[in-house]
NUMIMAR-58199 format. One record per atom (N, C-alpha, C, O, CB): atom name; x, y negated, z negated. Coordinates in steps of 0.1 Angstrom, whole numbers, plus 5000, padded with zeros to 4 digits. Atoms other than C-alpha are relative to their C-alpha. Glycine has a CB too. Example, Ala and Ser with C-alpha at 12.3 -4.5 7.8 and 13.67 -1.06 7.14 Angstrom:
BEGIN
r at:N x:5009 y:5012 z:5000
r at:CA x:5123 y:5045 z:4922
r at:C x:5009 y:4988 z:5000
r at:O x:5019 y:4988 z:4993
r at:CB x:4990 y:5000 z:4988
r at:N x:4991 y:5011 z:5000
r at:CA x:5137 y:5011 z:4929
r at:C x:4992 y:4989 z:4992
r at:O x:4997 y:4978 z:4991
r at:CB x:5004 y:4995 z:5014
# end
This chain:
BEGIN
r at:N x:4991 y:5005 z:4989
r at:CA x:4501 y:2805 z:5645
r at:C x:5010 y:4991 z:4993
r at:O x:5007 y:4982 z:4985
r at:CB x:4991 y:4992 z:5010
r at:N x:4989 y:5008 z:5005
r at:CA x:4534 y:2789 z:5638
r at:C x:5000 y:4986 z:5007
r at:O x:4996 y:4985 z:5018
r at:CB x:5014 y:5007 z:5002
r at:N x:4999 y:5013 z:4994
r at:CA x:4539 y:2752 z:5643
r at:C x:5011 y:4998 z:5010
r at:O x:5022 y:5004 z:5007
r at:CB x:5001 y:4989 z:4988
r at:N x:4990 y:5002 z:4990
r at:CA x:4558 y:2741 z:5673
r at:C x:5007 y:4986 z:4997
r at:O x:5000 y:4976 z:4995
r at:CB x:4994 y:5000 z:5015
r at:N x:4992 y:5012 z:5003
r at:CA x:4586 y:2715 z:5667
r at:C x:5006 y:4995 z:5013
r at:O x:5014 y:5003 z:5019
r at:CB x:5010 y:5002 z:4989
r at:N x:4994 y:5006 z:4988
r at:CA x:4596 y:2692 z:5695
r at:C x:5009 y:4989 z:4995
r at:O x:5005 y:4980 z:4988
r at:CB x:4989 y:4994 z:5010
r at:N x:4991 y:5010 z:5003
r at:CA x:4627 y:2671 z:5692
r at:C x:5005 y:4993 z:5013
r at:O x:5011 y:5000 z:5021
r at:CB x:5012 y:5005 z:4992
r at:N x:4996 y:5007 z:4988
r at:CA x:4634 y:2644 z:5717
r at:C x:5013 y:4993 z:4997
r at:O x:5014 y:4985 z:4987
r at:CB x:4989 y:4989 z:5004
r at:N x:4987 y:5006 z:5003
r at:CA x:4671 y:2633 z:5719
r at:C x:4999 y:4985 z:5004
r at:O x:4994 y:4981 z:5015
r at:CB x:5011 y:5007 z:5009
r at:N x:5000 y:5015 z:4998
r at:CA x:4674 y:2595 z:5716
r at:C x:5014 y:4995 z:5000
r at:O x:5016 y:4983 z:4998
r at:CB x:4991 y:4993 z:4989
r at:N x:4986 y:5004 z:4999
r at:CA x:4711 y:2594 z:5719
r at:C x:5002 y:4991 z:5012
r at:O x:4993 y:4991 z:5021
r at:CB x:5010 y:5012 z:5001
r at:N x:4998 y:5010 z:4990
r at:CA x:4725 y:2567 z:5742
r at:C x:4999 y:5006 z:5014
r at:O x:4991 y:5001 z:5022
r at:CB x:5014 y:4994 z:4999
r at:N x:5000 y:4994 z:4987
r at:CA x:4730 y:2590 z:5772
r at:C x:4986 y:5004 z:5004
r at:O x:4981 y:5001 z:5014
r at:CB x:5010 y:5012 z:5002
r at:N x:5013 y:4995 z:4998
r at:CA x:4696 y:2607 z:5769
r at:C x:4990 y:4988 z:5002
r at:O x:4981 y:4988 z:5010
r at:CB x:4995 y:5009 z:4989
r at:N x:5010 y:5012 z:4999
r at:CA x:4678 y:2573 z:5763
r at:C x:5002 y:4993 z:5013
r at:O x:4991 y:4990 z:5019
r at:CB x:5003 y:4991 z:4988
r at:N x:4998 y:5007 z:4988
r at:CA x:4694 y:2557 z:5793
r at:C x:4995 y:5009 z:5012
r at:O x:4990 y:5004 z:5022
r at:CB x:5015 y:4997 z:5002
r at:N x:5004 y:4991 z:4989
r at:CA x:4687 y:2588 z:5815
r at:C x:4985 y:5004 z:5000
r at:O x:4981 y:5012 z:5008
r at:CB x:5008 y:5013 z:4999
r at:N x:5014 y:4998 z:4999
r at:CA x:4650 y:2588 z:5806
r at:C x:4992 y:5005 z:4988
r at:O x:4980 y:5006 z:4989
r at:CB x:4998 y:5010 z:5010
r at:N x:5008 y:4996 z:5012
r at:CA x:4641 y:2599 z:5771
r at:C x:4991 y:4989 z:4995
r at:O x:4981 y:4992 z:4989
r at:CB x:5009 y:5005 z:4989
r at:N x:5009 y:5011 z:5004
r at:CA x:4626 y:2565 z:5766
r at:C x:4987 y:5001 z:5007
r at:O x:4976 y:4996 z:5003
r at:CB x:5006 y:4986 z:5004
r at:N x:5012 y:4997 z:4993
r at:CA x:4600 y:2576 z:5792
r at:C x:4991 y:5011 z:4994
r at:O x:4980 y:5013 z:4998
r at:CB x:5003 y:5003 z:5014
r at:N x:5008 y:4989 z:5006
r at:CA x:4589 y:2604 z:5770
r at:C x:4992 y:4996 z:4988
r at:O x:4986 y:5004 z:4981
r at:CB x:5010 y:5011 z:4995
r at:N x:5007 y:5006 z:5011
r at:CA x:4573 y:2581 z:5745
r at:C x:4985 y:5004 z:5000
r at:O x:4979 y:5006 z:4989
r at:CB x:5000 y:4984 z:5001
r at:N x:5014 y:4996 z:4999
r at:CA x:4539 y:2591 z:5758
r at:C x:4997 y:5014 z:4994
r at:O x:4985 y:5018 z:4992
r at:CB x:4995 y:4999 z:5014
r at:N x:5002 y:4987 z:5006
r at:CA x:4544 y:2626 z:5744
r at:C x:4994 y:4999 z:4986
r at:O x:4985 y:5007 z:4983
r at:CB x:5014 y:5007 z:4998
r at:N x:5006 y:5001 z:5014
r at:CA x:4535 y:2613 z:5709
r at:C x:4985 y:5000 z:5001
r at:O x:4978 y:5008 z:4993
r at:CB x:5005 y:4987 z:4994
r at:N x:5015 y:5001 z:4999
r at:CA x:4499 y:2604 z:5719
r at:C x:4995 y:5012 z:5007
r at:O x:4985 y:5018 z:5002
r at:CB x:4996 y:4988 z:5008
r at:N x:5005 y:4989 z:4992
r at:CA x:4495 y:2632 z:5744
r at:C x:5000 y:5013 z:4992
r at:O x:4990 y:5020 z:4992
r at:CB x:5008 y:5002 z:5013
r at:N x:4999 y:4987 z:5008
r at:CA x:4506 y:2660 z:5721
r at:C x:4990 y:4999 z:4988
r at:O x:4984 y:5009 z:4985
r at:CB x:5015 y:5001 z:4994
r at:N x:5010 y:5002 z:5011
r at:CA x:4485 y:2646 z:5692
r at:C x:4986 y:5003 z:5004
r at:O x:4979 y:5010 z:4998
r at:CB x:5001 y:4986 z:4994
r at:N x:5014 y:4998 z:4995
r at:CA x:4454 y:2646 z:5713
r at:C x:4998 y:5014 z:5005
r at:O x:4987 y:5020 z:5003
r at:CB x:4997 y:4990 z:5012
r at:N x:5002 y:4987 z:4994
r at:CA x:4460 y:2679 z:5730
r at:C x:5002 y:5012 z:4990
r at:O x:4994 y:5022 z:4991
r at:CB x:5010 y:5002 z:5011
r at:N x:4997 y:4988 z:5009
r at:CA x:4474 y:2701 z:5702
r at:C x:4997 y:4997 z:4985
r at:O x:4997 y:5006 z:4977
r at:CB x:5014 y:5003 z:5001
r at:N x:5003 y:5004 z:5014
r at:CA x:4466 y:2682 z:5669
r at:C x:5012 y:5004 z:4991
r at:O x:5024 y:5000 z:4994
r at:CB x:4988 y:5008 z:4995
r at:N x:4989 y:4997 z:5010
r at:CA x:4486 y:2695 z:5639
r at:C x:5008 y:5012 z:5004
r at:O x:5018 y:5016 z:4997
r at:CB x:4993 y:5003 z:4987
r at:N x:4992 y:4988 z:4996
r at:CA x:4499 y:2726 z:5658
r at:C x:5014 y:4997 z:5005
r at:O x:5023 y:5005 z:5006
r at:CB x:4993 y:5008 z:5010
r at:N x:4987 y:5004 z:4994
r at:CA x:4528 y:2706 z:5673
r at:C x:5004 y:4987 z:4994
r at:O x:4997 y:4977 z:4992
r at:CB x:4998 y:4998 z:5016
r at:N x:4994 y:5012 z:5006
r at:CA x:4551 y:2681 z:5657
r at:C x:5011 y:4994 z:5010
r at:O x:5019 y:5002 z:5015
r at:CB x:5007 y:5003 z:4986
r at:N x:4990 y:5006 z:4991
r at:CA x:4571 y:2656 z:5678
r at:C x:5008 y:4990 z:4992
r at:O x:5003 y:4982 z:4985
r at:CB x:4993 y:4993 z:5012
r at:N x:4992 y:5009 z:5006
r at:CA x:4601 y:2637 z:5665
r at:C x:5012 y:4996 z:5008
r at:O x:5015 y:5004 z:5018
r at:CB x:5005 y:5005 z:4986
r at:N x:4988 y:5004 z:4993
r at:CA x:4631 y:2618 z:5677
r at:C x:5012 y:5005 z:4993
r at:O x:5012 y:5006 z:4980
r at:CB x:5000 y:4985 z:5003
r at:N x:4987 y:4996 z:5007
r at:CA x:4667 y:2628 z:5670
r at:C x:5011 y:4990 z:5005
r at:O x:5011 y:4988 z:5017
r at:CB x:5004 y:5015 z:5004
r at:N x:4989 y:5009 z:4996
r at:CA x:4697 y:2604 z:5670
r at:C x:5008 y:5006 z:5011
r at:O x:5013 y:4999 z:5020
r at:CB x:5008 y:4996 z:4989
r at:N x:4992 y:4993 z:4989
r at:CA x:4716 y:2630 z:5692
r at:C x:4999 y:5015 z:4997
r at:O x:5001 y:5019 z:4986
r at:CB x:5015 y:4995 z:5000
r at:N x:5001 y:4985 z:5001
r at:CA x:4711 y:2667 z:5698
r at:C x:5014 y:5006 z:5004
r at:O x:5016 y:5018 z:5002
r at:CB x:4990 y:5005 z:5010
r at:N x:4986 y:4995 z:4997
r at:CA x:4748 y:2670 z:5709
r at:C x:5001 y:5009 z:5012
r at:O x:5010 y:5016 z:5014
r at:CB x:5005 y:5007 z:4988
r at:N x:5000 y:4991 z:4988
r at:CA x:4739 y:2687 z:5742
r at:C x:5006 y:4994 z:5012
r at:O x:5010 y:5002 z:5021
r at:CB x:4985 y:5003 z:5003
r at:N x:4994 y:5005 z:4988
r at:CA x:4752 y:2663 z:5768
r at:C x:5015 y:5003 z:5002
r at:O x:5020 y:5003 z:5013
r at:CB x:4998 y:4985 z:5000
r at:N x:4985 y:4996 z:4999
r at:CA x:4788 y:2673 z:5760
r at:C x:5001 y:5013 z:5006
r at:O x:5012 y:5017 z:5010
r at:CB x:5006 y:4999 z:4986
r at:N x:5000 y:4986 z:4994
r at:CA x:4779 y:2708 z:5773
r at:C x:5000 y:4999 z:5015
r at:O x:5007 y:5007 z:5022
r at:CB x:4989 y:5008 z:4995
r at:N x:5001 y:5001 z:4985
r at:CA x:4770 y:2696 z:5808
r at:C x:5009 y:4990 z:5005
r at:O x:5010 y:4978 z:5000
r at:CB x:4985 y:4997 z:5003
r at:N x:4990 y:5009 z:4994
r at:CA x:4796 y:2680 z:5830
r at:C x:4993 y:4987 z:5004
r at:O x:4983 y:4987 z:5011
r at:CB x:5006 y:5007 z:5012
r at:N x:5004 y:5014 z:4997
r at:CA x:4791 y:2642 z:5833
r at:C x:4985 y:4998 z:4997
r at:O x:4979 y:4990 z:5004
r at:CB x:5002 y:4998 z:5014
r at:N x:5014 y:5003 z:5004
r at:CA x:4757 y:2643 z:5815
r at:C x:4990 y:5002 z:5010
r at:O x:4979 y:4996 z:5010
r at:CB x:5000 y:4986 z:4994
r at:N x:5009 y:4998 z:4989
r at:CA x:4740 y:2656 z:5846
r at:C x:4987 y:5005 z:4997
r at:O x:4978 y:5005 z:5005
r at:CB x:5007 y:5008 z:5010
r at:N x:5013 y:4993 z:5004
r at:CA x:4712 y:2673 z:5827
r at:C x:4992 y:4992 z:4990
r at:O x:4982 y:4997 z:4985
r at:CB x:5003 y:5014 z:4995
r at:N x:5008 y:5008 z:5009
r at:CA x:4700 y:2645 z:5804
r at:C x:4988 y:4995 z:5006
r at:O x:4988 y:4993 z:5019
r at:CB x:5009 y:4988 z:4994
r at:N x:5001 y:4999 z:5014
r at:CA x:4676 y:2638 z:5789
r at:C x:4996 y:5014 z:4995
r at:O x:4991 y:5022 z:5003
r at:CB x:4989 y:4990 z:4995
r at:N x:5002 y:4987 z:5006
r at:CA x:4673 y:2667 z:5765
r at:C x:4988 y:5000 z:4990
r at:O x:4987 y:4990 z:4983
r at:CB x:5012 y:5006 z:4994
r at:N x:5011 y:4998 z:5010
r at:CA x:4643 y:2679 z:5745
r at:C x:5001 y:5015 z:4995
r at:O x:5003 y:5024 z:5003
r at:CB x:4986 y:4997 z:5005
r at:N x:5001 y:4987 z:5005
r at:CA x:4642 y:2709 z:5722
r at:C x:4986 y:5003 z:4996
r at:O x:4979 y:4995 z:4988
r at:CB x:5010 y:5002 z:4988
r at:N x:5013 y:4995 z:5003
r at:CA x:4609 y:2728 z:5719
r at:C x:5003 y:5013 z:4992
r at:O x:5006 y:5023 z:4998
r at:CB x:4990 y:5002 z:5012
r at:N x:4995 y:4989 z:5009
r at:CA x:4616 y:2751 z:5689
r at:C x:5014 y:5003 z:5004
r at:O x:5023 y:4994 z:5002
r at:CB x:4991 y:5013 z:5001
r at:N x:4986 y:4997 z:4997
r at:CA x:4647 y:2768 z:5701
r at:C x:5003 y:4999 z:5015
r at:O x:5015 y:5000 z:5019
r at:CB x:5004 y:5014 z:4996
r at:N x:4998 y:5002 z:4985
r at:CA x:4642 y:2762 z:5739
r at:C x:5005 y:4986 z:5003
r at:O x:4999 y:4976 z:4998
r at:CB x:4987 y:5003 z:5007
r at:N x:4995 y:5012 z:4995
r at:CA x:4663 y:2735 z:5754
r at:C x:4995 y:4996 z:5013
r at:O x:4996 y:5004 z:5023
r at:CB x:5016 y:5000 z:5000
r at:N x:5005 y:5004 z:4987
r at:CA x:4647 y:2715 z:5781
r at:C x:5009 y:4990 z:5006
r at:O x:5012 y:4979 z:5000
r at:CB x:4985 y:4993 z:4998
r at:N x:4990 y:5009 z:4993
r at:CA x:4672 y:2699 z:5805
r at:C x:4992 y:4991 z:5010
r at:O x:4981 y:4995 z:5015
r at:CB x:5011 y:5008 z:5007
r at:N x:5007 y:5009 z:4991
r at:CA x:4662 y:2669 z:5826
r at:C x:4985 y:4999 z:4997
r at:O x:4977 y:5001 z:5005
r at:CB x:5002 y:5004 z:5015
r at:N x:5014 y:4999 z:5006
r at:CA x:4631 y:2667 z:5804
r at:C x:4991 y:4989 z:5006
r at:O x:4994 y:4978 z:5008
r at:CB x:5001 y:4998 z:4985
r at:N x:5011 y:5009 z:4996
r at:CA x:4599 y:2652 z:5817
r at:C x:4988 y:5004 z:4991
r at:O x:4988 y:5015 z:4984
r at:CB x:4996 y:5002 z:5015
r at:N x:5012 y:4997 z:5008
r at:CA x:4565 y:2651 z:5800
r at:C x:4994 y:5013 z:5005
r at:O x:4991 y:5022 z:4996
r at:CB x:4990 y:4989 z:5001
r at:N x:5006 y:4988 z:4994
r at:CA x:4553 y:2679 z:5823
r at:C x:5008 y:5012 z:4995
r at:O x:5002 y:5022 z:4992
r at:CB x:5000 y:4999 z:5015
r at:N x:4991 y:4989 z:5005
r at:CA x:4583 y:2702 z:5814
r at:C x:4998 y:5003 z:4986
r at:O x:4997 y:5014 z:4981
r at:CB x:5015 y:4997 z:5003
r at:N x:5002 y:4998 z:5015
r at:CA x:4578 y:2696 z:5777
r at:C x:4987 y:5006 z:4997
r at:O x:4986 y:5015 z:4989
r at:CB x:5002 y:4986 z:4993
r at:N x:5013 y:4994 z:5002
r at:CA x:4541 y:2703 z:5778
r at:C x:4999 y:5015 z:5004
r at:O x:4994 y:5023 z:4997
r at:CB x:4989 y:4992 z:5008
r at:N x:5000 y:4986 z:4995
r at:CA x:4547 y:2735 z:5798
r at:C x:5008 y:5009 z:4989
r at:O x:5003 y:5020 z:4987
r at:CB x:5008 y:5001 z:5013
r at:N x:4992 y:4993 z:5011
r at:CA x:4573 y:2746 z:5771
r at:C x:4991 y:5002 z:4988
r at:O x:4991 y:5012 z:4982
r at:CB x:5013 y:4993 z:4997
r at:N x:5009 y:4998 z:5012
r at:CA x:4548 y:2739 z:5743
r at:C x:4989 y:5010 z:5003
r at:O x:4987 y:5018 z:4994
r at:CB x:4994 y:4986 z:4997
r at:N x:5011 y:4990 z:4997
r at:CA x:4521 y:2759 z:5761
r at:C x:5006 y:5014 z:4999
r at:O x:4999 y:5023 z:4994
r at:CB x:4995 y:4997 z:5014
r at:N x:4993 y:4987 z:5001
r at:CA x:4546 y:2788 z:5764
r at:C x:5001 y:5005 z:4985
r at:O x:4999 y:5016 z:4982
r at:CB x:5013 y:5000 z:5007
r at:N x:4998 y:4997 z:5014
r at:CA x:4553 y:2786 z:5727
r at:C x:4987 y:5004 z:4993
r at:O x:4987 y:5012 z:4983
r at:CB x:5007 y:4988 z:4993
r at:N x:5013 y:4998 z:5007
r at:CA x:4517 y:2786 z:5717
r at:C x:4992 y:5012 z:5005
r at:O x:4982 y:5016 z:4999
r at:CB x:4991 y:4988 z:5002
r at:N x:5006 y:4988 z:4995
r at:CA x:4508 y:2817 z:5737
r at:C x:5003 y:5012 z:4991
r at:O x:4998 y:5023 z:4994
r at:CB x:5004 y:5003 z:5015
# end
């Protein structure tokens, strides 16, 4: 099974729009998936410039899947899809 890589955008817009609330992913992912999933922060994923007026921040990438308006629940669902 390939490792799933999760990158949480910590750029200013994403941080203000809620990526700071995704902190609990670190503990949750470690407990639920162990070494199968890696979570890291990114200074900026460069995705907010794609969406008009940053309406879809915060962003998280789960492997190649981009999660818009990311929540813990959306990220966990994406990880589960990747691990199937």
